[in-house]
py3Dmol code that shows the C-alpha trace and the ligand (Angstrom):
import py3Dmol

protein = """\
ATOM      1  CA  MET A   1      45.913 -89.627-166.706  1.00  0.00           C
ATOM      2  CA  PRO A   2      43.133 -87.860-164.823  1.00  0.00           C
ATOM      3  CA  HIS A   3      40.266 -89.870-163.389  1.00  0.00           C
ATOM      4  CA  LYS A   4      36.876 -89.408-165.054  1.00  0.00           C
ATOM      5  CA  LEU A   5      33.990 -88.730-162.658  1.00  0.00           C
ATOM      6  CA  THR A   6      30.290 -88.843-163.420  1.00  0.00           C
ATOM      7  CA  LEU A   7      27.926 -86.540-161.533  1.00  0.00           C
ATOM      8  CA  LYS A   8      25.188 -88.401-159.666  1.00  0.00           C
ATOM      9  CA  ALA A   9      23.578 -85.547-157.715  1.00  0.00           C
ATOM     10  CA  LEU A  10      23.832 -81.825-157.044  1.00  0.00           C
ATOM     11  CA  ALA A  11      21.939 -79.923-154.337  1.00  0.00           C
ATOM     12  CA  PRO A  12      22.260 -76.492-152.684  1.00  0.00           C
ATOM     13  CA  VAL A  13      23.926 -76.121-149.286  1.00  0.00           C
ATOM     14  CA  THR A  14      23.816 -72.303-149.011  1.00  0.00           C
ATOM     15  CA  HIS A  15      22.903 -69.516-151.475  1.00  0.00           C
ATOM     16  CA  ASP A  16      26.254 -69.855-153.253  1.00  0.00           C
ATOM     17  CA  THR A  17      27.500 -73.312-152.224  1.00  0.00           C
ATOM     18  CA  ASN A  18      26.459 -76.723-153.561  1.00  0.00           C
ATOM     19  CA  HIS A  19      26.893 -80.330-152.630  1.00  0.00           C
ATOM     20  CA  TYR A  20      28.173 -82.507-155.522  1.00  0.00           C
ATOM     21  CA  VAL A  21      28.056 -86.318-155.548  1.00  0.00           C
ATOM     22  CA  PHE A  22      30.141 -88.271-158.058  1.00  0.00           C
ATOM     23  CA  ASP A  23      30.698 -91.942-158.681  1.00  0.00           C
ATOM     24  CA  ARG A  24      34.022 -93.249-157.400  1.00  0.00           C
ATOM     25  CA  PRO A  25      36.470 -94.635-159.934  1.00  0.00           C
ATOM     26  CA  GLU A  26      38.922 -97.358-158.852  1.00  0.00           C
ATOM     27  CA  GLY A  27      42.302 -96.434-157.379  1.00  0.00           C
ATOM     28  CA  ILE A  28      41.534 -93.296-155.400  1.00  0.00           C
ATOM     29  CA  ASP A  29      42.927 -93.172-151.868  1.00  0.00           C
ATOM     30  CA  PHE A  30      42.709 -90.199-149.578  1.00  0.00           C
ATOM     31  CA  GLU A  31      42.509 -89.236-145.920  1.00  0.00           C
ATOM     32  CA  PRO A  32      39.758 -87.084-144.412  1.00  0.00           C
ATOM     33  CA  GLY A  33      40.732 -83.441-145.018  1.00  0.00           C
ATOM     34  CA  GLN A  34      42.515 -84.052-148.293  1.00  0.00           C
ATOM     35  CA  ALA A  35      41.684 -82.631-151.710  1.00  0.00           C
ATOM     36  CA  ALA A  36      42.076 -83.239-155.437  1.00  0.00           C
ATOM     37  CA  ALA A  37      42.060 -80.927-158.445  1.00  0.00           C
ATOM     38  CA  LEU A  38      38.949 -81.029-160.591  1.00  0.00           C
ATOM     39  CA  MET A  39      38.631 -79.975-164.219  1.00  0.00           C
ATOM     40  CA  LEU A  40      35.521 -79.429-166.344  1.00  0.00           C
ATOM     41  CA  ASP A  41      35.500 -82.059-169.102  1.00  0.00           C
ATOM     42  CA  ARG A  42      34.833 -79.427-171.771  1.00  0.00           C
ATOM     43  CA  GLU A  43      36.684 -77.930-174.683  1.00  0.00           C
ATOM     44  CA  GLY A  44      38.956 -75.164-173.394  1.00  0.00           C
ATOM     45  CA  TRP A  45      38.557 -76.105-169.723  1.00  0.00           C
ATOM     46  CA  ARG A  46      40.477 -79.381-169.339  1.00  0.00           C
ATOM     47  CA  ASP A  47      43.674 -77.573-168.244  1.00  0.00           C
ATOM     48  CA  GLU A  48      41.867 -75.392-165.712  1.00  0.00           C
ATOM     49  CA  ASP A  49      42.396 -77.502-162.593  1.00  0.00           C
ATOM     50  CA  ARG A  50      41.020 -76.231-159.277  1.00  0.00           C
ATOM     51  CA  PRO A  51      41.507 -77.842-155.875  1.00  0.00           C
ATOM     52  CA  PHE A  52      38.476 -79.074-153.907  1.00  0.00           C
ATOM     53  CA  THR A  53      38.269 -81.149-150.728  1.00  0.00           C
ATOM     54  CA  PHE A  54      36.522 -84.515-150.425  1.00  0.00           C
ATOM     55  CA  THR A  55      33.687 -84.268-147.956  1.00  0.00           C
ATOM     56  CA  SER A  56      32.855 -87.984-148.186  1.00  0.00           C
ATOM     57  CA  GLN A  57      34.737 -90.598-146.189  1.00  0.00           C
ATOM     58  CA  PRO A  58      37.630 -92.615-147.680  1.00  0.00           C
ATOM     59  CA  GLU A  59      35.611 -95.838-147.469  1.00  0.00           C
ATOM     60  CA  ASP A  60      32.472 -94.460-149.169  1.00  0.00           C
ATOM     61  CA  THR A  61      31.527 -95.778-152.583  1.00  0.00           C
ATOM     62  CA  ILE A  62      30.919 -92.223-153.848  1.00  0.00           C
ATOM     63  CA  LEU A  63      32.938 -88.998-153.873  1.00  0.00           C
ATOM     64  CA  GLU A  64      31.390 -85.851-152.438  1.00  0.00           C
ATOM     65  CA  PHE A  65      32.385 -82.190-152.511  1.00  0.00           C
ATOM     66  CA  VAL A  66      30.938 -78.984-151.095  1.00  0.00           C
ATOM     67  CA  ILE A  67      31.889 -76.142-153.413  1.00  0.00           C
ATOM     68  CA  LYS A  68      31.345 -72.398-153.198  1.00  0.00           C
ATOM     69  CA  SER A  69      30.742 -70.672-156.511  1.00  0.00           C
ATOM     70  CA  TYR A  70      31.958 -67.223-157.433  1.00  0.00           C
ATOM     71  CA  PRO A  71      29.330 -66.204-160.018  1.00  0.00           C
ATOM     72  CA  ASP A  72      30.822 -62.720-160.597  1.00  0.00           C
ATOM     73  CA  HIS A  73      34.071 -64.269-161.624  1.00  0.00           C
ATOM     74  CA  ASP A  74      34.352 -66.110-164.947  1.00  0.00           C
ATOM     75  CA  GLY A  75      36.060 -69.204-163.575  1.00  0.00           C
ATOM     76  CA  VAL A  76      35.401 -72.910-162.940  1.00  0.00           C
ATOM     77  CA  THR A  77      33.154 -72.515-159.908  1.00  0.00           C
ATOM     78  CA  LYS A  78      30.741 -70.265-161.824  1.00  0.00           C
ATOM     79  CA  ARG A  79      30.077 -73.183-164.183  1.00  0.00           C
ATOM     80  CA  LEU A  80      29.790 -76.022-161.667  1.00  0.00           C
ATOM     81  CA  PRO A  81      26.138 -75.367-160.642  1.00  0.00           C
ATOM     82  CA  ASP A  82      25.104 -75.782-164.326  1.00  0.00           C
ATOM     83  CA  LEU A  83      26.275 -79.398-164.396  1.00  0.00           C
ATOM     84  CA  SER A  84      23.551 -82.048-164.802  1.00  0.00           C
ATOM     85  CA  GLU A  85      23.379 -85.644-163.617  1.00  0.00           C
ATOM     86  CA  GLY A  86      25.496 -87.757-165.965  1.00  0.00           C
ATOM     87  CA  ASP A  87      27.931 -84.922-166.814  1.00  0.00           C
ATOM     88  CA  HIS A  88      31.641 -85.619-166.399  1.00  0.00           C
ATOM     89  CA  MET A  89      34.473 -83.946-164.533  1.00  0.00           C
ATOM     90  CA  LEU A  90      38.167 -84.876-164.572  1.00  0.00           C
ATOM     91  CA  MET A  91      40.129 -85.291-161.363  1.00  0.00           C
ATOM     92  CA  THR A  92      43.803 -85.609-160.361  1.00  0.00           C
ATOM     93  CA  ASP A  93      45.089 -87.916-157.634  1.00  0.00           C
ATOM     94  CA  PRO A  94      44.385 -86.715-154.093  1.00  0.00           C
ATOM     95  CA  PHE A  95      46.801 -84.509-152.143  1.00  0.00           C
ATOM     96  CA  GLY A  96      46.783 -82.196-149.187  1.00  0.00           C
ATOM     97  CA  ALA A  97      48.406 -81.340-145.878  1.00  0.00           C
ATOM     98  CA  ILE A  98      45.288 -81.131-143.768  1.00  0.00           C
ATOM     99  CA  THR A  99      44.616 -84.500-142.211  1.00  0.00           C
ATOM    100  CA  ASP A 100      43.493 -85.575-138.767  1.00  0.00           C
ATOM    101  CA  HIS A 101      46.357 -85.044-136.289  1.00  0.00           C
ATOM    102  CA  GLY A 102      44.179 -85.566-133.230  1.00  0.00           C
ATOM    103  CA  PRO A 103      41.581 -83.569-131.259  1.00  0.00           C
ATOM    104  CA  GLY A 104      42.091 -79.809-131.499  1.00  0.00           C
ATOM    105  CA  VAL A 105      40.649 -76.461-132.383  1.00  0.00           C
ATOM    106  CA  PHE A 106      39.375 -76.251-135.962  1.00  0.00           C
ATOM    107  CA  ILE A 107      39.412 -72.647-137.195  1.00  0.00           C
ATOM    108  CA  ALA A 108      37.761 -71.865-140.542  1.00  0.00           C
ATOM    109  CA  ALA A 109      36.546 -68.984-142.689  1.00  0.00           C
ATOM    110  CA  GLY A 110      33.930 -69.463-145.409  1.00  0.00           C
ATOM    111  CA  ALA A 111      34.498 -72.492-147.678  1.00  0.00           C
ATOM    112  CA  GLY A 112      37.692 -73.129-145.680  1.00  0.00           C
ATOM    113  CA  VAL A 113      35.545 -75.327-143.462  1.00  0.00           C
ATOM    114  CA  THR A 114      35.455 -78.045-146.137  1.00  0.00           C
ATOM    115  CA  PRO A 115      38.550 -80.046-144.964  1.00  0.00           C
ATOM    116  CA  PHE A 116      36.970 -80.150-141.504  1.00  0.00           C
ATOM    117  CA  ILE A 117      33.724 -81.711-142.794  1.00  0.00           C
ATOM    118  CA  SER A 118      35.052 -85.206-143.307  1.00  0.00           C
ATOM    119  CA  ILE A 119      37.440 -85.028-140.314  1.00  0.00           C
ATOM    120  CA  LEU A 120      34.769 -83.912-137.881  1.00  0.00           C
ATOM    121  CA  ARG A 121      32.067 -86.183-139.328  1.00  0.00           C
ATOM    122  CA  ARG A 122      34.359 -89.114-138.770  1.00  0.00           C
ATOM    123  CA  ARG A 123      35.181 -88.014-135.207  1.00  0.00           C
ATOM    124  CA  SER A 124      31.445 -87.514-134.551  1.00  0.00           C
ATOM    125  CA  ARG A 125      30.616 -90.962-135.946  1.00  0.00           C
ATOM    126  CA  ASP A 126      33.368 -92.553-133.800  1.00  0.00           C
ATOM    127  CA  ASP A 127      32.248 -90.653-130.683  1.00  0.00           C
ATOM    128  CA  ALA A 128      35.677 -88.996-130.675  1.00  0.00           C
ATOM    129  CA  LEU A 129      34.826 -85.308-130.592  1.00  0.00           C
ATOM    130  CA  SER A 130      36.006 -84.765-127.049  1.00  0.00           C
ATOM    131  CA  GLY A 131      38.735 -82.081-126.991  1.00  0.00           C
ATOM    132  CA  SER A 132      37.717 -80.640-130.353  1.00  0.00           C
ATOM    133  CA  ARG A 133      35.997 -77.354-131.093  1.00  0.00           C
ATOM    134  CA  LEU A 134      35.006 -75.469-134.268  1.00  0.00           C
ATOM    135  CA  LEU A 135      35.519 -71.730-134.551  1.00  0.00           C
ATOM    136  CA  TYR A 136      33.918 -70.615-137.809  1.00  0.00           C
ATOM    137  CA  SER A 137      33.892 -67.127-139.370  1.00  0.00           C
ATOM    138  CA  ASN A 138      31.614 -65.972-142.193  1.00  0.00           C
ATOM    139  CA  LYS A 139      30.392 -62.731-143.653  1.00  0.00           C
ATOM    140  CA  THR A 140      26.743 -63.405-142.704  1.00  0.00           C
ATOM    141  CA  GLU A 141      24.688 -66.186-141.158  1.00  0.00           C
ATOM    142  CA  ALA A 142      23.414 -67.182-144.610  1.00  0.00           C
ATOM    143  CA  ASP A 143      27.001 -67.985-145.598  1.00  0.00           C
ATOM    144  CA  ILE A 144      27.555 -70.585-142.840  1.00  0.00           C
ATOM    145  CA  ILE A 145      28.068 -73.978-144.458  1.00  0.00           C
ATOM    146  CA  LEU A 146      26.296 -76.885-142.627  1.00  0.00           C
ATOM    147  CA  LYS A 147      25.404 -74.743-139.600  1.00  0.00           C
ATOM    148  CA  GLU A 148      22.780 -77.200-138.274  1.00  0.00           C
ATOM    149  CA  GLU A 149      25.074 -80.175-138.693  1.00  0.00           C
ATOM    150  CA  TRP A 150      27.795 -78.513-136.653  1.00  0.00           C
ATOM    151  CA  GLU A 151      25.272 -77.549-133.982  1.00  0.00           C
ATOM    152  CA  ARG A 152      24.012 -81.121-133.789  1.00  0.00           C
ATOM    153  CA  MET A 153      27.449 -82.672-133.293  1.00  0.00           C
ATOM    154  CA  ASP A 154      27.582 -83.691-129.654  1.00  0.00           C
ATOM    155  CA  GLY A 155      30.616 -82.193-127.935  1.00  0.00           C
ATOM    156  CA  LEU A 156      31.778 -79.932-130.770  1.00  0.00           C
ATOM    157  CA  ASN A 157      30.312 -76.727-129.278  1.00  0.00           C
ATOM    158  CA  PRO A 158      30.845 -74.667-132.457  1.00  0.00           C
ATOM    159  CA  VAL A 159      31.294 -70.915-132.187  1.00  0.00           C
ATOM    160  CA  PHE A 160      30.111 -68.929-135.216  1.00  0.00           C
ATOM    161  CA  THR A 161      31.118 -65.358-135.848  1.00  0.00           C
ATOM    162  CA  VAL A 162      29.959 -62.999-138.598  1.00  0.00           C
ATOM    163  CA  THR A 163      31.873 -60.044-139.944  1.00  0.00           C
ATOM    164  CA  ASP A 164      29.285 -58.226-142.081  1.00  0.00           C
ATOM    165  CA  GLU A 165      25.898 -58.574-140.379  1.00  0.00           C
ATOM    166  CA  GLU A 166      25.294 -56.399-137.354  1.00  0.00           C
ATOM    167  CA  SER A 167      21.758 -57.743-136.792  1.00  0.00           C
ATOM    168  CA  SER A 168      22.999 -61.294-136.229  1.00  0.00           C
ATOM    169  CA  ASP A 169      22.783 -62.869-132.773  1.00  0.00           C
ATOM    170  CA  PHE A 170      26.124 -64.592-133.383  1.00  0.00           C
ATOM    171  CA  ALA A 171      29.441 -63.171-132.260  1.00  0.00           C
ATOM    172  CA  GLN A 172      30.486 -60.161-134.337  1.00  0.00           C
ATOM    173  CA  GLY A 173      33.877 -59.664-135.904  1.00  0.00           C
ATOM    174  CA  ARG A 174      36.906 -61.520-137.043  1.00  0.00           C
ATOM    175  CA  ILE A 175      38.736 -64.402-135.374  1.00  0.00           C
ATOM    176  CA  ASP A 176      41.501 -62.340-133.774  1.00  0.00           C
ATOM    177  CA  ARG A 177      43.601 -62.650-130.641  1.00  0.00           C
ATOM    178  CA  LYS A 178      40.804 -61.466-128.343  1.00  0.00           C
ATOM    179  CA  PHE A 179      38.315 -63.918-129.849  1.00  0.00           C
ATOM    180  CA  LEU A 180      40.786 -66.792-129.513  1.00  0.00           C
ATOM    181  CA  GLN A 181      41.557 -65.931-125.887  1.00  0.00           C
ATOM    182  CA  LYS A 182      37.825 -65.953-125.168  1.00  0.00           C
ATOM    183  CA  HIS A 183      37.120 -69.338-126.716  1.00  0.00           C
ATOM    184  CA  VAL A 184      40.320 -71.331-126.199  1.00  0.00           C
ATOM    185  CA  GLN A 185      41.942 -72.343-122.946  1.00  0.00           C
ATOM    186  CA  ASP A 186      45.605 -73.412-122.923  1.00  0.00           C
ATOM    187  CA  PHE A 187      47.361 -72.794-126.200  1.00  0.00           C
ATOM    188  CA  GLU A 188      50.520 -74.725-125.373  1.00  0.00           C
ATOM    189  CA  GLY A 189      50.523 -78.346-126.532  1.00  0.00           C
ATOM    190  CA  LYS A 190      47.181 -78.008-128.329  1.00  0.00           C
ATOM    191  CA  ILE A 191      46.626 -78.804-132.006  1.00  0.00           C
ATOM    192  CA  PHE A 192      45.134 -76.083-134.210  1.00  0.00           C
ATOM    193  CA  TYR A 193      43.786 -76.522-137.709  1.00  0.00           C
ATOM    194  CA  ILE A 194      43.338 -73.371-139.786  1.00  0.00           C
ATOM    195  CA  CYS A 195      41.707 -73.153-143.227  1.00  0.00           C
ATOM    196  CA  GLY A 196      40.442 -70.216-145.253  1.00  0.00           C
ATOM    197  CA  PRO A 197      41.770 -67.429-147.480  1.00  0.00           C
ATOM    198  CA  GLU A 198      45.536 -66.796-147.266  1.00  0.00           C
ATOM    199  CA  GLY A 199      45.266 -63.574-145.199  1.00  0.00           C
ATOM    200  CA  PHE A 200      42.971 -65.321-142.735  1.00  0.00           C
ATOM    201  CA  VAL A 201      45.352 -68.252-142.235  1.00  0.00           C
ATOM    202  CA  ASP A 202      48.356 -65.940-141.756  1.00  0.00           C
ATOM    203  CA  ASP A 203      46.529 -63.693-139.268  1.00  0.00           C
ATOM    204  CA  VAL A 204      45.161 -66.583-137.189  1.00  0.00           C
ATOM    205  CA  ARG A 205      48.510 -68.382-137.212  1.00  0.00           C
ATOM    206  CA  ASP A 206      50.309 -65.218-135.951  1.00  0.00           C
ATOM    207  CA  SER A 207      47.674 -64.763-133.213  1.00  0.00           C
ATOM    208  CA  LEU A 208      47.966 -68.380-132.117  1.00  0.00           C
ATOM    209  CA  LYS A 209      51.748 -68.207-131.935  1.00  0.00           C
ATOM    210  CA  ALA A 210      51.571 -64.973-129.934  1.00  0.00           C
ATOM    211  CA  LEU A 211      49.216 -66.751-127.518  1.00  0.00           C
ATOM    212  CA  GLY A 212      51.657 -69.647-126.980  1.00  0.00           C
ATOM    213  CA  ALA A 213      50.727 -72.252-129.663  1.00  0.00           C
ATOM    214  CA  GLU A 214      53.702 -74.164-131.097  1.00  0.00           C
ATOM    215  CA  ALA A 215      54.300 -73.773-134.875  1.00  0.00           C
ATOM    216  CA  ASP A 216      54.495 -77.570-135.292  1.00  0.00           C
ATOM    217  CA  ASN A 217      51.009 -77.926-133.818  1.00  0.00           C
ATOM    218  CA  ILE A 218      49.401 -75.599-136.392  1.00  0.00           C
ATOM    219  CA  ILE A 219      48.055 -77.529-139.374  1.00  0.00           C
ATOM    220  CA  THR A 220      47.286 -75.508-142.514  1.00  0.00           C
ATOM    221  CA  GLU A 221      47.027 -75.897-146.281  1.00  0.00           C
ATOM    222  CA  GLU A 222      48.834 -73.531-148.647  1.00  0.00           C
ATOM    223  CA  GLY A 223      47.102 -71.843-151.564  1.00  0.00           C
ATOM    224  CA  TRP A 224      43.508 -71.234-150.465  1.00  0.00           C
TER     225      TRP A 224
END
"""
ligand_1 = """\
53
LIG
C 43.682 -77.545 -151.179
C 42.450 -76.681 -151.452
C 41.206 -77.243 -151.285
C 40.047 -76.482 -151.556
N 38.818 -77.055 -151.331
C 37.709 -76.331 -151.582
C 36.404 -76.917 -151.372
O 36.279 -78.068 -150.983
N 35.332 -76.151 -151.621
C 35.456 -74.861 -152.049
O 34.416 -74.203 -152.244
N 36.647 -74.276 -152.288
C 37.782 -75.009 -152.063
N 38.986 -74.445 -152.359
C 39.041 -73.109 -152.978
C 38.812 -73.303 -154.482
O 39.875 -74.058 -155.030
C 38.655 -71.977 -155.255
O 37.530 -71.292 -154.794
C 38.511 -72.254 -156.722
O 39.761 -72.690 -157.248
C 38.072 -71.029 -157.493
O 38.044 -71.383 -158.857
P 37.464 -70.417 -159.969
O 37.912 -70.929 -161.291
O 35.992 -70.212 -159.775
O 38.148 -69.055 -159.628
P 39.622 -68.648 -160.101
O 39.613 -68.194 -161.507
O 40.593 -69.687 -159.742
O 39.768 -67.395 -159.144
C 40.397 -67.513 -157.900
C 39.716 -66.691 -156.876
O 39.224 -65.452 -157.390
C 38.419 -64.866 -156.430
N 37.342 -64.086 -157.033
C 36.022 -64.155 -156.759
N 35.324 -63.276 -157.439
C 36.221 -62.612 -158.192
C 36.128 -61.580 -159.085
N 34.944 -61.012 -159.386
N 37.246 -61.154 -159.714
C 38.421 -61.714 -159.419
N 38.577 -62.703 -158.539
C 37.510 -63.139 -157.926
C 37.895 -66.010 -155.583
O 38.386 -65.787 -154.277
C 38.507 -67.246 -156.227
O 38.842 -68.189 -155.262
C 40.178 -75.163 -152.054
C 41.441 -74.609 -152.237
C 42.577 -75.369 -151.941
C 43.937 -74.764 -152.155
"""
view = py3Dmol.view(width=600, height=400)
view.addModel(protein, "pdb")
view.setStyle({"model": 0}, {"cartoon": {"style": "trace"}})
view.addModel(ligand_1, "xyz")
view.setStyle({"model": 1}, {"stick": {}})
view.zoomTo()
view.show()
């Protein structure tokens, strides 16, 4: 039986990404970085489950998500911004391979940063960011999710790069081998977290391995 969630608040994060706050039903346990599948509680949509990552902490009394919408595509995320306070969603039990395996390099593209939100917030809260860094790729500056929050996190030293905006002051281009060599020292023995579209994860994983990272130290989630 899916859990029934009630929407308590919805607010924009970027031009196409929103922050959703739901009540928290009993019996939901998860670790920072994990996800659950959500379904719209509407005729014709209850079988359309889509995975989203909790951005709240496991001990919080609410459940939070940060979700990018694809308005040109007639799917679930197109409909989410139309939800109102009091509307319901259905949710499966939590799952997910991305959890906190220790300080490391967190490498994200677009909405792939979401598993790192609760992990890095917790590390920031516990003054445990030493040895961690965020490398974050987006099409443009306007697409960067929680840019100011990352910049404010003491010790995280985030590096943003944009692929489709030449006028930006940020680094230009994709997270490739050259970029990784510039921003990471010592690949051996270090933990790497990668999250983003499938091609991104594969490319970054290959680059990391070529630079000396061990396969067992690369934490990813399938199916983005
Ligand atoms: C474990 C996990 C956790 C995730 N957590 C999050 C999260 O916290 N936040 C988040 O924003 N995303 C997250 N995602 C990604 C999210 O699940 C997808 O974006 C979502 O399922 C898309 O649902 P949809 O019904 O809108 O699109 P679907 O119908 O499922 O379409 C899938 C994909 O189509 C692509 N698409 C976009 N436009 C078009 C178009 N015009 N034509 C065809 N295809 C198009 C998009 O890339 C979209 O992801 C996660 C994915 C995984 C696997």
